C-alpha positions in Angstrom: 25.7 -22.8 -13.4 24.5 -22.8 -9.9 25.6 -20.0 -7.6 25.8 -20.1 -3.9 23.2 -18.1 -1.9 24.0 -16.8 1.5 22.2 -14.7 3.9 23.4 -11.2 4.1 22.7 -9.5 7.7 22.5 -6.0 6.4 21.1 -4.6 9.6 23.4 -6.4 11.8 26.8 -6.5 10.0 28.5 -3.4 9.0 30.6 -5.6 6.5 27.4 -7.1 5.0 25.8 -3.6 4.6 28.7 -2.3 2.8 29.1 -5.0 0.2 25.2 -4.9 -0.3 25.2 -1.2 -0.8 28.2 -1.3 -3.1 26.5 -3.9 -5.4 23.2 -1.9 -5.3 24.9 1.5 -6.2 26.6 -0.1 -9.0 23.3 -1.2 -10.4 22.0 2.4 -9.8 19.9 1.1 -6.9 19.5 2.8 -3.5 19.3 0.9 -0.3 16.1 0.5 1.6 15.7 0.2 5.3 12.4 -1.6 4.9 13.6 -5.0 4.4 13.1 -8.2 6.4 15.4 -10.6 4.7 18.4 -10.2 2.3 20.5 -12.6 0.4 23.7 -12.4 -1.5 24.3 -14.6 -4.7 28.0 -15.6 -5.1 30.3 -17.0 -7.5 32.9 -18.5 -5.3 33.8 -15.5 -2.7 32.5 -12.8 -5.2 29.1 -11.1 -4.5 27.4 -11.2 -7.9 23.9 -10.3 -6.9 21.4 -9.7 -4.1 17.7 -9.5 -3.4 15.4 -8.7 -0.4 12.0 -9.2 0.9 9.7 -7.1 2.8 6.5 -8.9 3.9 5.7 -10.6 0.6 7.3 -8.1 -1.7 10.5 -8.5 -3.6 12.9 -5.7 -3.1 16.3 -4.4 -4.1 17.2 -6.9 -6.9 20.5 -6.5 -8.5 22.9 -8.6 -10.7 26.3 -7.6 -11.9 26.5 -6.7 -15.2 28.8 -9.6 -16.3 26.2 -12.1 -15.2 23.0 -10.7 -16.6 21.2 -12.6 -19.3 22.0 -16.0 -17.6 20.4 -18.1 -14.7 21.7 -15.8 -12.0 18.6 -13.7 -11.8 16.3 -16.8 -12.1 18.2 -18.5 -9.3 17.9 -15.4 -6.9 14.3 -14.8 -7.7 13.4 -18.4 -7.3 15.0 -18.5 -3.9 13.4 -15.5 -2.6 9.9 -16.6 -4.1 10.2 -19.8 -2.2 11.0 -18.1 1.0 7.8 -15.8 0.7 5.7 -18.9 0.2 7.4 -21.0 2.9 6.5 -18.1 5.2 3.0 -18.9 4.5 2.0 -16.1 2.0 -0.2 -16.9 -0.8 1.1 -14.3 -3.3 4.5 -12.9 -4.0 4.9 -9.2 -5.5 7.4 -7.3 -7.2 7.9 -3.7 -8.7 10.3 -3.6 -11.4 11.7 -1.4 -14.4 9.7 -2.0 -17.6 12.7 -3.4 -19.2 12.9 -6.3 -16.6 9.4 -7.5 -17.0 10.3 -10.4 -19.3 12.6 -12.0 -16.6 9.7 -12.2 -14.2 7.1 -13.2 -16.7 9.4 -16.1 -17.5 9.2 -17.0 -13.7 5.4 -17.1 -13.6 4.7 -13.4 -12.7 1.8 -11.4 -14.2 1.6 -7.7 -14.7 -1.1 -5.9 -12.8 -0.4 -2.2 -13.8 2.5 0.0 -15.0 3.2 3.7 -14.7 4.7 4.8 -18.0 8.3 4.0 -18.4 8.8 4.3 -14.5 7.8 0.9 -13.1 5.6 -2.3 -13.4 3.5 -3.7 -10.6 3.6 -7.6 -10.9 2.5 -10.7 -8.6 2.8 -14.4 -8.7 -0.1 -16.0 -7.2 -2.5 -19.1 -7.3 -5.4 -16.9 -6.7 -4.4 -13.2 -7.5 -5.6 -10.2 -8.8 -8.1 -11.8 -11.2 -9.7 -13.9 -8.3 -9.9 -10.4 -6.5 -11.7 -8.8 -9.2 -14.1 -11.8 -9.6 -15.0 -11.6 -6.0 -15.7 -7.9 -6.3 -17.8 -8.5 -9.3 -20.2 -10.5 -6.9 -20.7 -7.2 -5.1 -22.0 -5.2 -8.0 -24.9 -2.8 -7.3 -27.0 -1.4 -10.2 -27.4 2.3 -10.5 -26.7 5.6 -12.3 -24.4 6.9 -9.7 -22.0 4.5 -8.1 -19.1 6.0 -5.8 -15.9 4.7 -4.3 -13.7 5.8 -1.5 -10.5 4.4 -0.2 -9.3 5.1 3.2 -6.8 4.0 5.9 -9.1 5.1 8.8 -6.2 5.0 11.6 -8.4 5.4 13.3 -11.9 6.0 11.9 -12.9 9.7 12.7 -16.0 11.9 12.1 -14.0 13.4 9.2 -14.2 9.8 7.6 -17.5 9.4 8.6 -18.7 12.7 6.9 -16.9 11.6 3.6 -18.9 8.5 3.8 -22.2 10.0 4.7 -21.9 12.7 2.0 -21.1 10.1 -0.7 -24.0 7.9 0.3 -26.3 11.0 0.3 -25.2 11.9 -3.4 -24.9 8.4 -4.9 -27.2 5.2 -5.3 -24.3 3.2 -3.8 -20.7 3.7 -2.3 -17.9 1.0 -2.4 -15.8 1.6 0.7 -12.1 0.3 0.5 -10.3 0.0 3.7 -6.5 -0.6 3.3 -5.7 -4.1 3.9 -1.9 -3.8 4.8 -1.1 -4.0 8.6 1.5 -1.2 8.6 -0.6 1.1 10.6 -0.6 1.6 14.6 -4.3 0.3 14.6 -4.5 -3.2 13.4 -6.4 -3.9 10.0 -9.1 -5.9 11.8 -9.6 -2.9 14.2 -9.7 -0.4 11.4 -12.2 -2.4 9.5 -14.3 -2.9 12.5 -14.5 0.8 13.4 -15.4 1.5 9.9 -18.0 -1.0 9.8 -19.5 0.3 13.0 -19.2 3.9 12.0 -21.2 3.4 8.8 -23.8 0.8 9.9 -26.5 3.4 9.9 -26.0 3.9 6.1 -27.8 1.3 4.1 -26.1 1.9 0.6 -22.6 1.2 1.5 -20.5 -1.9 1.0 -17.2 -2.4 2.4 -14.3 -4.1 0.9 -10.6 -5.1 1.5 -8.0 -3.8 -0.8 -5.6 -6.9 -0.2 -2.3 -6.0 -1.7 -3.6 -4.0 -4.7 -3.8 -0.5 -3.6 -0.2 0.0 -2.3 1.2 1.6 0.8 4.4 3.5 1.4 5.7 0.7 3.5 5.8 -1.6 0.4 6.1 0.7 -2.5 9.7 1.0 -3.9 11.8 4.1 -4.2 15.0 2.3 -4.6 15.2 2.0 -8.2 13.3 5.3 -9.3 15.6 8.1 -10.2 16.4 10.6 -7.7 14.6 13.4 -9.6 11.4 11.1 -9.8 8.4 12.1 -7.4 8.1 8.9 -5.6 4.8 9.9 -4.0 3.4 11.1 -7.4 4.4 7.7 -9.2 2.8 5.7 -6.3 -0.4 7.7 -6.6 -0.3 7.2 -10.3 -0.1 3.4 -9.9 -2.9 3.4 -7.3 -5.1 5.5 -9.5 -4.3 3.4 -12.6 -5.3 0.1 -10.8 -8.5 1.7 -9.6 -9.3 3.2 -13.1 -8.4 0.2 -15.2 -9.6 -2.7 -13.0 -11.5 -1.9 -9.8 -13.7 0.9 -11.1 -15.0 -0.9 -14.2 -15.7 -4.1 -12.1 -18.0 -2.3 -9.8 -19.3 0.3 -12.3 -17.8 3.1 -10.0 -18.0 6.6 -11.8 -17.2 9.0 -8.7 -14.3 8.8 -6.5 -14.6 10.8 -3.1 -11.7 12.1 -1.3 -11.0 14.7 1.5 -8.9 17.7 0.8 -5.8 17.8 3.2 -4.5 21.5 3.7 -1.6 20.4 5.8 -0.4 17.3 3.9 1.6 17.9 0.7 1.6 14.1 0.0 -2.3 13.9 0.1 -2.5 16.8 -2.2 0.0 15.1 -4.7 -2.2 11.9 -4.6 -5.4 14.0 -5.3 -3.7 15.7 -8.4 -2.3 12.5 -9.7 -5.8 10.9 -9.4 -7.3 13.7 -11.4 -4.7 13.4 -14.0 -5.1 9.6 -14.2 -8.9 9.4 -14.0 -9.4 11.9 -16.9 -13.0 11.8 -18.0 -13.4 8.1 -16.9 -13.9 8.7 -13.1 -14.9 12.0 -11.6 -12.8 13.0 -8.7 -14.8 14.8 -5.8 -12.7 16.5 -3.2 -14.7 17.5 -0.3 -13.4 20.1 2.2 -12.5 18.5 5.4 -15.0 18.5 8.2 -14.0 20.9 11.1 -14.9 21.1 14.8 -14.0 24.2 16.7 -12.4 25.7 13.7 -10.0 23.0 13.4 -9.8 20.2 10.6 -10.6 16.7 11.9 -7.6 14.2 11.2 -6.7 10.8 12.3 -3.2 12.0 13.0 -4.4 14.6 15.4 -6.6 12.0 17.2 -3.6 9.8 17.5 -1.4 12.7 19.0 -4.3 13.4 21.6 -4.5 9.6 22.3 -0.8 9.4 23.2 -1.2 12.5 25.5 -4.2 10.6 27.0 -6.6 13.4 26.1 -9.7 11.5 25.7 -12.0 14.3 26.6 -10.4 16.5 23.4 -10.9 13.3 21.4 -14.3 12.8 21.9 -15.8 15.4 19.7 -13.6 14.2 16.9 -14.7 10.5 16.7 -17.9 8.5 16.5 -18.9 6.9 19.8 -17.9 3.5 18.6 -14.4 4.6 17.9 -14.4 6.3 21.3 -15.5 3.3 23.1 -12.7 1.4 21.4 -10.1 3.9 22.4 -11.2 3.8 26.1 -11.2 0.0 26.2 -8.4 -2.3 27.4 -7.6 -3.1 23.7 -7.5 0.5 22.8 -5.2 1.1 25.7 -2.6 -1.4 24.4 -2.7 0.4 21.0 -1.9 3.5 23.1 1.2 2.0 24.5 2.5 1.1 21.1 2.0 4.6 20.1 3.9 5.9 23.2 6.8 3.6 22.3 7.1 5.3 18.9 7.5 8.6 20.5 
């Protein structure tokens, strides 16, 4: 049976939001603000299902109990997938409960990784995770000590530089991953360029994109996880699982370098989760953060100073290449965006 699909304006219409919220709550799912497109599946006038998209990630999927096991979920997911691909994306992702994986496999999704009985990360793509790993395999460097680093670099600071320099000094080769998702104030192309310029003096470092495989809080779902679940810890475990089971073996990475973060509980949770997941497979090396004038260097502090136009105070905290960008016309455009967020 074909049901009717209609757009739900959950950010503009109070009525649509209330219907959407009620259906999700019945399915024990919480609403999320980070959605770009939401639809309802209707049987006549009755709302029987809903689903949303954030970038190329399917979110907040729910079907009334009386309509599960039939074609309702297939029709809903197929519509959302088509929308993702019509928008020019080449891949579609979903996070789901382990019990729901069969429904998505039937629609062509493949499992990338899972965290125990909490969630499964899946994709549908012509050139997906396997293609990404094949591309990485062409970057393999032989050596006994091969290290990996993952960073956002928003923007690249002397703290980031110190982390890479230390890993480069202690290892034969370093594979440096820069988060690909464009959810930061500094665009991904800028962040990657500043990283490249900041480590160009190191001859044993390769720089890679993460694509969509090391996830961010912007796309990571909290809506179907139990209230008692530690969302940050589960996300960290998923990241660490993908790194341990796929990325590290592909590049023969045996060491993962991170900086400690005395002021960020979330970063500490990430580090603890990585240590747990890596076990004896990968050695997690946590370096004390680089300091200047008795203060830890952090990208968040640099951004705060940038908003206040305190370039003189920023200069000791970042490489010259980052400083030159911040002091450029394009840097000023980013500064305006930062100020707008204040």
